[in-house]
N, C-alpha and C positions, 0 to 999 in steps of 0.2 A: 611402581605400577599403581598399586590399591589408590592410589590418591585420585588417579585419573577418571577410576571407572563409574562412580557416581556422577559423572561430566558427563559418559557418554549412557545411561542408561535410555536406553528406547524402546516404545510403546507399539505394539503390532498392528498392522489395520485391522486384524481379526479382532482385538482385545479393545480397541477404541469402539470400533462398529459393532462391539455386541454390549458395550456397558448401556444403562437404560439413561436414559434421560426426564430429569422431573419437570423439565419446561415444556408450556403448552404448545403442539401443533399448530401453529391458529393464521400464518403465512402463505398468503399463496405467490405465484409466479409475478402477475399484477404486480404485490405488494413491495414484495424483493426486486423488480426493476423500478419504483416508485423511489423506494430508500437511496439503491446506487443513483438516480437523476437527481435526487434531492440535496446527497449529502455532494455530488460531484458541481455540480451545475447551480453551484453556489453565488455570492457576490459579482466573481471572479467573470462571469460572463456580461456584466454590467463595465467591465472595468481591464478587463485584458486586449481585447481587441485594439483599443484606441492606444495602449502605452506600447504594445510591439509593431503596429502600426508605424507609429510616429516616430520611433526611438532604435528600432529594429532591422525592421524588415518590408517595411512601405507596403504596399499590395499585397509583396509577397508574405504576408502575413495568414496567408489560407493557405499555405506551403507549411508555413511553421505549423497552424494547426493538425497539418493532415498528416506530419512526421510524429508531434507530440501524440495522435492518434494511435501511428502505429506500432511507437515505442508502447503506448498504453494495452491496446492490444493484445501485444507478447504478453506484458505479465497477466493482463486478464484471462488468456489463454490458459495458462498454468496455473493461475487460481482456480479455474472451473474446472479443472482435470481432477484437480484433486478437493474441489468440493463437491466431485460427483465420486472420489477413492472417500473422501471422510466427512462427511455431515454433519462436522458437529461445530460446539460453538467455540472460537477460538483461533480462527482464520488461520494468519501463516505459523502461528505460536503452536498449532496441533499440527500442521504440515513440520513442523522441524521437529517436532515431538519423538515423530513417527522413524524420520529420515535420517537425521542428524546426532540427535540426543539431546540431552535433557536441560546441559549449560547454553547451548543455543538456543533452545525454546525459551529457556527462561530470557535470558537476554533480547530474543524479538519479542517476546509478552510485554517484557517490560518498554521496551521500545514503542508497543504499541499504544502502551496506558500512555506513554507520554507525547504521543503522535494525536489520538483523540483528547486529553486534556486538555492543552496546546488550542488545539484545531477549536475544539466547541468554544472554547473561551477567547478565541480569537473572535468567531464568530456573534456571540454573545455580546462583547464587547463594543463589534461595528453594528449592531443592531440597534444599540441603545444611540452610538454618535449619529447613523443614518438619520433615526426617528427625532432626534432632538436636534438636529443639522435642518428638516425639514417645517420645524418648528422652529424655528430662530434661536436655539441653544437656550432655552427656561431650564433645563436641567442641571446642566454644567455649572449655570448661575446659582441654584438654587444648592447643588453640593458643595459647592465652594463657601457658602457664605457659613453654613454647617460647620464645615471641618476642613481644612485644607492639608496634604499629609507633604512632607519633605520629600520634594522632586529629584528623582536620581535618575539614570540611563534605564533604568529598569522600573522603579516603582511608578505609579503612575501621582499626579497629582491631586487627587481625590477620588473618594470611594464612590464607586458609578454603583448607585443604591439598584436601580432596575435592570444594570448587567446580571446583578447577582440574584434578583427577584424572578428575572425571566428564565434565566439558568433551574430557581430549582423548583418553578412551577411547570419547567419541561419536562425534569425528574421526575416530579410526582406523578406526572399522565404518566411516564412511558413506566412506572413503578405500579401503581396500581390501574391504571386504565389504559392497558398495553393495546389492545384491537383498534379502540377509540381513538387511542394515540396516531398508529399506521393509518387509519382512516384520513383522520386531520393530515395527517403528510401528504398521501396521496390527494388529497384535494389542492394543499398548500403546493405541492409540483407540478400539479394539472395547470393551476393558473399561472406558475412559474413560466411555463411552456410556452402559454398562450400570451403571455407576453413577448415571447421571443418572435413567436408565428407573427403577433400584430406588427413589430419595429419592421420585418423581414416584408411583409406582404407592401407594408406604408411606405418603407423606403424604396420598394421597387419599382414606385411610381417616377422615381426622381433618378435613375440610374443613368450616368455618363460615361461610356468605355473610355473615353479620355483621360479619365483621371486614373487609369493602369497604364498608362501610356504618356506622360508628362514629360517635355524636352527640358532636358537640363540647364538650360537658359532661365527656366522659367520657375525654378528650384530653389529657396536659399541654399546659400555654402553648405550650410551643415547638413542638410538634408539630403544628403547622396548624391547620385545621378540623375536622379529621375527614372522613369520606366516600369516596370514591373518589378523588378530588383534593385533599387536605386541603392542598396546596400551591399550589392551582389548576393552570393549563394551565401557566402560564411554568415550575413545577416541572417537571411530565412532560418539559418542552422540556429544561431546563437537565441533568434527569438524561440523556435520551436523548444530551446531549455527552459524558456520564461510559462511558453503555453503549457508544455508538460504540467506543472503543476498543477492547471483549471481541469486538469483529467483527475487527480489525486482525489479520495475518497470512494471508489467502486468496490473496493475491499469489506465495504462493508455490508455487501453482500454475502459475504464468506462467513463472516462472524455468527448469521442467524443461521447455520444449517439444522442445531437441533428443534428450529421453531417456524419449519418450513412442512408443508404436507408431502411433499414430494420430491425433497431436497435434489435428490441423484438428478432430475430432471431439471427442477426450476433453477436452480446455481445458474450452471452452464448458461440455460437459456438468458433468466436475469442480467447477469455481468456482460454477456456480449451486446444483449437489445439497449441495456444501460448505454455502455460506451458507445456505440453508434448513434443514438438520441443525442448524446450529449456532442459527437464533433458534427453531427448535421445540424446543431442551435451556435456552437461555435464560427461554424463555416459559412454560415448563412448571415449570422451579423458581421463577419468582419467583411465579409465579402461586400453586399450593401452597406456599409458604412466605407471603404473607401471607392464606392463607386460612386456615390453620392458626393462624396465631398473630398478633396486632397488630402495625403495621405498626412504630407506635414503641417496641417492646419488640425487635425485631431486635437480633443481636448482629452490629456491621459487620465483626468480624477472621474469625470464624469462623461465620454464622449458621445453614449447616446443620448440625454435630453440634450446635449449641446451640439450635435450635428442637426436633430428633428427641428431642434430652436432655429437653425441658420439657414433653414430651406423652407421655414413658413411652418411648420405643423409645431407650435411652442404649446398648444395644446396636450399635442400627442407626452411632452415632457413629465405631465404629472402621471399619465398611468404608468408611463416607465416609470417613475417614481415610488408607483404603490409596488409595484412589479417586482422592484427590488426587495422590498418588504417580506414580500411573499417567497422570494428565494431565500431571503436570512432565516426567516423563520424554519424553510422546509432542510437548509444544511443544518440548522440549530436540532429538529430534532432527529435527523437523519444522521447527524454526527456525533450525539449522544446515543443514540442507541446501540452502538456496536461497545461502548466502552465498558458497562457493566458486564457482558457479554464476557470480553476476554478476562475481566477480574474471575468474575464465575468460574472460567476452565480453568483458571491457575489454582483457586484456592480448594477447588474439589481435588485436582492432584498433589495439593499439601504442599505448593512452593509459594503460596501467600498465605494467609490469616485466614483458617477454615470459616470463620462465621462470616467473612465476607462473601462467601460463595454460598451461604443458607438459601433457598427459595422459599418463598411464602406457599403454604398449602392451598391459600384461597386464591390468587392473582397467580402464579405459576410463574412468577418473576422473581429476579434474584434481588428482591428489596432492598436488603442492609447494604449490597456493594451498587444498586443505583444511587442510593440517596447518596451516600458516603461519594460516587464520585462526583455528583452533581454539586452537593457542598465545595468540593473542592472547585470544583471548573469553575463555582460561582465568586470562590473567592480570588481566583488565578484574574477573571474575568473585570473583579471591580475594583484589584487593586495593583496591578501589573500594566504597563505598557507593554504590551506584546509584538509591538513590530519586530523587536529584537529577536524575541523569541521564536517568528514564525519558520525562519527555517529550519529551526530544527524539526519541526512538523516533516518537511520535503525530505530531510536527513532520516529521520526514522522510517517513514514510508516508503523510501528508495530501497534501505536497506531490507527491508521485510520483503520486498519485490525480488531485491537478489535473491535473498535466500529462498524465497520458493521456489524460482528456477532452479537454481541446485538444487533443492530437493525431488524437483521433477526428474531431471536428469541420475541421479542417484537411485531412485526409486522405479524409475522405467528398467532400469538394467539391472536391479537388485536380484541375488538369487534370491527366488519364491519360494520361503516356508511357511509349511499350513502349521498353525500352532495350536492345540487348546485354548482355549481362554481361563480354563481353571487350573489351579495346581494340584493337581489328581499326578496318580504314579505312570501312567501313560505320557504325561506332561516331563517328568522326572526325567524318565526315562529315554522320550524322544530329544530334549536338550541333553541329555547325558551324552547321545548316539551322535548328534553333534559338535558336541565339545571333543569327541574323537575324530573329528574329520578331519582329510590331510588339511595341514594348515598353508598358506598364503605365502609364498616365498618370492625376493626379489626375481629370484631367477625366474621363477611360473609367471610375474608382470611382464619380467622383458618378453620372454617366449612368446606369450598371447597380445601384445602390443597391435599387432597388425593382425590376430584370430588367424594366424597359417591354418592352426588346426583344424577352422571350420566349424569349430562350436555352433550348433543351433539354439543352446538352452542357456539362459544364466548360471555360472558356478561361481562358487567363492574368487575362484582366480579373476575370471572375468570382470563382475563388480568390482574387486580392488583396483584393476586395472582403467574404468569409469573411475573412482573415486581419487586414483591419482590423477588424471587427466582434467577434472573438475577441479580440482586445486591449483594443477597450474595455470590451467586457462585461465583461475581467476588471479592468480599473481599478474600475468601478463595484463589481463586487463589493465589491473589498476597501474606498469608502467605505462605500457600507451596512452593509455588516458594525463597520467602525470608531462607524459610528453607532450600531446596535444593541448594540456592546459596550459604549459609552459613555457611552451615554441612555437607558439598559433601564428606569432607573426614570422618567425622561419617557414613556416608549410606556407603560410599565403606567397612568401619572395621564391617560393619552391628551393628551397636551402637543400644540396644535395645529401649534405650529411643527415638531417634531419627527416628528411626523407627514406636514406637509408636505412635511418634505423626504426621507422616503425614499419620499412616494408620487411625487414627482418622480423618484427613482431607478428604482421600479421603471417607472414608465411610461418611461421612456428605455433600459432594459434589454430591456421589451419590442418597442422599435421594433426595438431592433436583433436582436434572436430573430426577428423579423419578417421582415424583410431578410432573415439568414439562411436562414431558410427557402425563401424566395422565389428563391433561387440555385439553378440546375440542379447536379445530386448525381450521383455515380458509382455507376451501375446496373448493375455487373457481381454477377454471383452469389457469394454467402462459402456458404462452411457455416454460418456465422453473424453477423447484424449486429445492432447497438443497434437497436431500435425507438424510435419516437416522438424522431429526430432531427430538429432541434438541441435540444428541449427537454430530453430526460432528462439528456445529457453536459453542459448550461446549467443545470439544477439539480446536478447534482454537483460543478460550478467552484465554485458559488455557496456548497452544505453547506460542502465542505471549506475554503475561506477563510475562512466564518464559524468554522469551529472550529480553524482557525490563528489568527485575530487573535486568540481567545480566552483562548490560552496566557499565562502570564508571560511578563516583558520578560524575566530571566534565561536563558528560555530559548531564545529569540531572541539573547543573546549566546552564549550555549554554542553556536550552532547558526553564529553567524558564523565562531568560531574556527575549527572543523571547518571549516567550507569553505575560509578562510584557507589551513588546509594542504594540502588541496585542488586549490586553486589556486595553489598552489608546484608540486606536481607536475605538476599539466597542462602550465601556463606553462615551466617548466624541461625536462620530458621528451616527455608527450603531444602536445603541438604540432607539434614536429617529427619524432615517430615511426609517429606516425598513417598506416596503411595506406590510409587512403583519402585520404592528401596525396600518395601517391605514384601513385594512378588520378586525382583530378582534375589537378595539374600534368601528368602525361603528354596528357590529353587536352585542355587548354588550348597544351600547346606545338604539339600537332598542327594545333591547327584556324590558329592562328599560321601554320604554316608552310603550311598548305594555302593559308590568304591570300595568302602571298606568291607560291604558286608562281601561284595562278588571276590574280593581278595582274600576276605578270610574263608569261603567257600572254595576258592581256586579258579573262579570263574574269572573270563576275561572276556571284552568286547571286544 
């Protein structure tokens, strides 16, 4: 058991909220909202509507974006409550440290680092290719003349100097000119949204509702059955899985908690506001595109310029092209902003090398961590083909979303124990009494499963019931997701056996949630709390797990390699240098000493 103890070390909410921050509090609600919109509403808004409409959902793409928005808002609500509870840099990393333990927190933090490095590198490479394409590809020809690399499935055939330089310049501006960088990001985000509004308003002049109700004989055989849902409701759901990735990025808001003027208020407002703005942008664009041009004629690479040119607004295509540059730059700034904050938080906790978390006294930013992360991002952007690695971003993000929803359930039903932050005599005495409490037993959990004793306040037993329920529910979600993915055709054909298995799984999941609902929960007032607990966090867990199971096996293999690297760092360095180790060991030592003293004096607790 002693081996597992370090992996389960936890921080308390009081301990985390009591830690002093060296970062400057300079961000407003507007700044946070612009960060969220900028990071989320990137180049995807110029590509996703065309791809999903033509290949998956037809005009039902608007439903796909709505379903994806609901799923994202579920996750966003969970992030919003934690942002109100724990306004610290680190996002899901800190949240899981408080509720699940140090090992899971490290894994989540390590995944977030991967998510932001690869995500930002893909944006930088995308910006380089986008600009190069607009001007006739002179940069690629120049790079190939200098030096060509041996092309592989992962390595690029040339070193993209522009991608490296733009990554490094953005890094320097975030390290030494944070406030100015935030203002620039706000401007770029505003321009990006303006271009979206321009397209929606211009396209509204040419809408034709007949394009939402095309007859089957007028569409090609591969384009489904025509109408609003040519590929059926299943096509709209599949489209939602693709559209979900268009909402990834809002969690950048929660990584900035230590730099916000009023985090408890600003973080929840900014998360919800950014998701609503992004949904309206996607919904408006996809509606206009499918109303002014048949879904099966959409262009998957550049749908907006193509449609505008086809309806006689060729001049407007260049405005959209410039808008794409604004969107990519905003995504680059917003995507790179949280990376050094995650590194800073983990380094401060001793799980990564301490020098990575050093904050500059003049600029109040983690300069070393920012520069190092920028160099790594620049190298990734300039030397690697990132198409094969992009799914890793989705996997890391969905895993973080899942853990945050799990943490909300665990924390909402946890027995609250107020603890002093410092290791004093009172703290040791308090911890000693806690260690002497009645132990949680399996028999107690069974008796408490439906709260027949009508407890109104959380206890160790009721908390254990919820933890047990969360573990079982998550496993049932994995099994149900595997059935839905592997036997999709059987479900479409209403196979009785497959439907029965799904029904049984859903039944046990419902019993599980009902038991959780009956347990007493934390009644403290917060600036924001997730409504309809445990239903909303449970739906978020299921949707995220389903989308993860849908990813290809190669993505899980790549994820496993990255995870092994992280585990090597944790077990060789982090587990021994963790700042939480000192506090935990000190308390255990003092408890043992006080036990010995009490025994020698004939005193018992």
